[in-house]
C-alpha positions, 0 to 999 in steps of 0.5 A: 500500500502506497503512502497517502494521497490527495488530502481533502476536507469535506465542506458544506460547499462540497456536499452542496456542489456534488448534490447539484451536479448529480441530482442527489439531494437526499435530505440527509445531506442537505437538511442540517437539522435532520442530518444532526439528528442522525449523526450528520450532516453526512456527505454523499457516499459517491462523493467519497468515491469520486474524490478517490478517482480524482486523487488517483487522476491527480497523484497517480495518473498512470493508474488512470491511463491519463494522457494515454490515447488507448486507455479508457476507464472501464470498471469501478467497484465501491464498498462504503464502510464508514459514514463521512461527515462535514469536517472530516479530512479524507486521503487515499491509499492505493495498491496493485491488484493481481488478476487476469484480463478475463473481464476486459473487452476483446483486444484490451488488457486490464489494469486494476488498482485497489483503493482505500479512503481514510479519514483523519483518524486513519479509519477506512471510510470506503474501499474499492477497485478501479479498472483501466482498459488499454490496447483496443478497448472497444467493448463487444455487444452491449446488454439488452435494454431491460423491460420493466414490469410495474410494481405490485400495487399496495394500499395507500400509505403502506410502509415498505420494508426490504422484504417488499422490494422485489414486488413493490420496490422502485422500478422505472425510467428517469425523465432523462438528461442531456450531458453538457459542457458545463456538466463535464467541466464542473464535475471534473474540476470539482472532484479532481478528475482532470483527465484530458479525455474529458477536457482536451478536445485535441487529445480526445480526437486521437483517443479510442473514443474519438472525441471528448467524453463524459466521465463515467463516474458522473454518469453513474452518479446521475443514474444513482440519483435518479434511482434514489429519488424513486426509492425515497418517494416510497412510503418507507418504514419508520424503523430506519433509513435505507443505508447506501452500502456500495456500488459497481459499474461497467462501461459499454460505450462512451458518453459524448457531450450532447448525448441524452441518457435515461436511467432504468432501475429495478430491484434485483435481490434481497438477503438477510444481513449477516451482521445486522439481523434486523436489516436486509441487503438489497441489490438494485440494478441500474442501466444508463441508456442513450438516445440510440437505445443503447446501454452505455453503462450498467451496474448495481447499487447496494442498500441496507434496509429494515427487514419486515416485521417478524423477520 
């Protein structure tokens, strides 16, 4: 494990800016009175993740393929381990991951880096992996766009628990969002992901994608926010909030400036938590689909939710 990189202190301004860029305006991050009652105000879990990628880009650029025309950011995984509060200072530690190219697209080779984000007390707040594809990183066939069944009807006002998610949990399609110059520049400069693939038009012409692209971390964060708004709109149990546990995603095609994305989301699985029997681990699937009805990114987000009565 290498020495710590990219120290940053979480501020109200950083939390507000991240929520505005991604659309994640969950009350826990923005209502300070509500947040204090739950140990906050609390930073977004994906802000933690985006700062990790930004620190890699700025301080370990070879791990992100920065300035390499044949390199693309292909996969990402995240495990959230500790709440991050306003005032915490985070830093990054990174190491190599041994492995083969089994998950890389045809013609490409994979470089994987493991990371940990640590707070000022040396406690790990998150961990995960970043995968860069090099060579000829053009993915094969994209997954099929999901067909989404309607949620099972429930009596009005009925509280939902983890046990209810497979039948009545959030599933649907977002209104859509067109990605612009200001989206890309604001995000990349705020989180530190200053990759010329996103910011330098002349470099991007020579790259595997042929033009500037939107950071995959930004598009996933937007997709997560679309899903989260749908989840929080449901009547939830008073016995506890849904906690964000982790994420993973895989890129299937670049997102260029001017592309319009819609998020499709649905529940995938529910299982009892081994460490907290009163809660369940719920996996939700996310697909980001462009204006040509092609899946450009697919992944999962994992939530810890209250189990049903009698669980």
